[in-house]
N, C-alpha and C positions, 0 to 999 in steps of 0.2 A: 461428457457430451456432447458428441461431435456437432456442427452445424449441422448435417444430412436427418442422425439421430432426431437432432434439435424439432426439424422441421416436420420428421415426421410423425411426432409427439404433438408440434401443435395441430397437424393436419387428422388424427385422428382424435382432436381432443382430449388430450390423455393433461391433466394437469401436474406443471410442473413445479416440484418440491423447491421448497425456498431457498434451498444451496442454488439450483439451477438457477431459478431467478437473480442473486447476488450474483452469482461469477460469470451472466450474461456477459459476455465482450462486450456488444455493444454500450450497456448498460453502465459499463464501468467505464469503457471513453469520455462518456456523457458527462460520469460527473465524474472523471478526472481533468477530462478539458475546466468545465465551472468553478474547478480550485484553481485553474492554470488562468483563465480568463480572470477573474477574484485578484487572484497575484501577480499577474503582468507577466509569467511564466507565455513565452508565446512558443518554447517546442521545447522535448526532455532535449540533453545532451549528448549527443552521440559516446561522449566517455563523463565520469564523474564530476559534479566538479571539483575543481581546484582548490586545495581547502583555503582559502582566504582571496576568494573569488570574488570581485563586486556584487555576480547576481545572492552568493549566500550572504552578501551583509547587509544585502536591501532584503531581502528573503527571512534572517533570523528577527527584525523585530516583525514583522504583519504577521508570521506564523506564534509568535509568542503573546502578537493582542485576541487572534485566535483564541489561544492556548492555552488563559492561564495557568490554569491548576486541569486536572482530573475530571473536578468534578465539572467546570464551564463545558469541559469537551464534549462527555458524557449525558449532558441538560437533553433534555425528548428535543429544545427550541431549537437545538443546532446538533443536533440529529445525519441533517439534510447536507451541513458543511463540512463534517465528523466524518463521516460519511465519503463526499467529495477528496476530500486531503487523504486516505485508505486510498482510496482507487489511486488516487496522482500517485502515491508512495509505492504503492502495489505496482504502476506501470514500472516506474524508477527503475525499479530490484527489476522485472520483467524483463527490461533492454538495457540493464547495463551491468546484472548480474544474474544472470540467465535465472529466477527465480520463478516459481508459479505459486498456483495459489491454489491450498487446498483445504479440502469441512478440515476441522477439526471438530474435539469435543466437546458440544457447548460444557460452558465450566458455572451457569448459571450468571446470570444479570448480573452483579458486582463485577465480571470477568468479562466483557462484550461490548460490543456498542451496540451489538444488534441481538434482538428476540430471541431468534429460531436460530439461529447462525452463530459461526465462531470461525471467521476464513484468520486462516495462518500462510505466512506462503514455506513453499519448502526451496530455500538455497541449491544449486547448483555444487556443493564441497564435495567434497570429498565424503564427510560423516551424514550428506544431505545433513544438513541442520533446518528447525523448523521453527518460525516463532512465530506467533499472534502477533494480529494488526493491534488489540488492545497494547500485547506487551512493549510493540516498538510503539505508541502513540505514549504508554507509559512515562517511559526513558527514554523519548525523546523531551518530555514536559517536564521532567524531573533535573535535564538537562541545563541550567537557567543562564550556561554560558552563551548558549546560543540554540535553540533549539533547531533550524535547516541545518544550524553548522552539524550539529550531533548527528541527523539524521542524514546529509552529504557522508562526513563520515566516515558513516555505515556503510551506506553504497560505496561509497571508496574498501572498506575493507571487504567485502562481501563481493567488489567486482575484480579482487585481487586476486577471493579464492577460487573464483571461475576460471578465472587466464590460468590460474595453477593446472584447476584441474586438466582443462581441457588442452596444455603445455603437456600435461601428464598421461594424454589420452592418443598425443599426437604420436 
């Protein structure tokens, strides 16, 4: 829903869907900033974090302490910070790899962080890969050698695919 359509819906008193509420750019911006403030990240870089960057090494223990396992990440008392991280993670993929949030089929509460939506990223690749936020978090948490390192590696990978697709279209 574009900004004009969203404003029209608000003007007409039309109730916004759960997905519309979740995907709202301002809500996601605020949440991503919440994680960035917590982790001491000034801004999302213009290029993916290099493999052995000092910031990645600094962020590995911060993210590992927040999400030592999937059960902790999915616990109701951690839902706001998990959402903040998911929004931050998504914004990194959007800015650095041309991804976009899409509403994915709701699989039931055991495979999503949200009660009525299942956000996924559609990547700007030749195959338009789609990966749920839950799966990205699960994969990162299972990577015990450095959770943020794993995320940064995945961002670099998809940024490369995005660049290849753009170069092929040029």
